[in-house]
SENU-216683 format. One record per residue (C-alpha): residue number from 1; residue in one letter; chain; x, y, z. Coordinates in pm, whole numbers. Example, Ala and Ser with C-alpha at 12.3 -4.5 7.8 and 13.67 -1.06 7.14 Angstrom:
BEGIN
REC   n res chain      x      y      z
REC   1   a     A   1230   -450    780
REC   2   s     A   1367   -106    714
END
This chain:
BEGIN
REC   n res chain      x      y      z
REC   1   m     A  39418  23523  18610
REC   2   g     A  39314  23262  18370
REC   3   r     A  39191  23298  18039
REC   4   t     A  38835  23467  18002
REC   5   s     A  38728  23198  17730
REC   6   e     A  38833  22877  17795
REC   7   k     A  38711  22563  17617
REC   8   t     A  38561  22271  17799
REC   9   y     A  38699  21933  17699
REC  10   r     A  38496  21598  17748
REC  11   e     A  38624  21238  17663
REC  12   l     A  38485  21122  17351
REC  13   d     A  38481  21455  17200
REC  14   p     A  38617  21484  16827
REC  15   i     A  38897  21703  16849
REC  16   e     A  39182  21866  16542
REC  17   i     A  39525  21783  16601
REC  18   p     A  39684  22110  16590
REC  19   d     A  40070  21982  16443
REC  20   a     A  40185  21752  16209
REC  21   v     A  40322  21422  16377
REC  22   p     A  40501  21262  16074
REC  23   e     A  40541  20924  16240
REC  24   l     A  40212  20873  16268
REC  25   g     A  40091  20996  15930
REC  26   v     A  39911  21317  16124
REC  27   r     A  39878  21616  15938
REC  28   p     A  39760  21970  16095
REC  29   g     A  39378  21961  16136
REC  30   d     A  39354  21551  16110
REC  31   r     A  39093  21464  16358
REC  32   g     A  39099  21218  16646
REC  33   v     A  38907  21148  16958
REC  34   i     A  38980  21234  17272
REC  35   e     A  39014  20920  17491
REC  36   h     A  39137  21105  17815
REC  37   i     A  39182  21443  18033
REC  38   y     A  39424  21500  18266
REC  39   d     A  39663  21745  18474
REC  40   s     A  39320  21953  18576
REC  41   g     A  39195  21962  18218
REC  42   r     A  39519  22120  18051
REC  43   m     A  39622  21810  17881
REC  44   v     A  39428  21558  17631
REC  45   s     A  39497  21220  17505
REC  46   v     A  39389  21188  17171
REC  47   e     A  39340  20840  16969
REC  48   v     A  39436  20889  16591
REC  49   p     A  39207  20668  16396
REC  50   r     A  39288  20495  16043
REC  51   p     A  39082  20534  15749
REC  52   d     A  38959  20196  15864
REC  53   g     A  38853  20253  16211
REC  54   t     A  39162  20111  16408
REC  55   s     A  39390  20322  16584
REC  56   v     A  39747  20429  16444
REC  57   g     A  39838  20592  16774
REC  58   f     A  39795  20844  17023
REC  59   v     A  39895  21213  17078
REC  60   d     A  39877  21426  17384
REC  61   i     A  39814  21789  17347
REC  62   d     A  39844  22051  17562
REC  63   v     A  39543  22283  17559
REC  64   s     A  39641  22529  17851
REC  65   g     A  39799  22771  17647
REC  66   s     A  39625  23052  17384
REC  67   e     A  39733  22782  17098
REC  68   p     A  39699  22376  17148
REC  69   r     A  40006  22209  17080
REC  70   v     A  40124  21825  17063
REC  71   v     A  40356  21761  17322
REC  72   a     A  40397  21363  17275
REC  73   y     A  40284  21066  17072
REC  74   s     A  40307  20685  17094
REC  75   k     A  40246  20491  16783
REC  76   l     A  40086  20146  16827
REC  77   t     A  40217  19853  16680
REC  78   v     A  40095  19548  16535
END
C-alpha cells in the first residue's frame, strides 16, 4: 500500500532542499525550482539558483519516502 497523502510535484514549482550540499553552498531549507520529475514521480531534479539568478547546479531529491532527501548533485562550472 502507498502513502495516503502524497504530495504532487510539478515542473517549475519551488521546493525546499531538505539536506545540506556544501559543494553547492546549499543549506537545509534553501529553495530551488523543480526542473524535471522522473521515476514515476519519485524523484525530482531541482535547479539551485544563486542570488543573481544564475544557476549554481542541480540536486536530485528522492521524494518517495516519508521525508524527502538529496541523493545526488551536480555543480555547474563557468
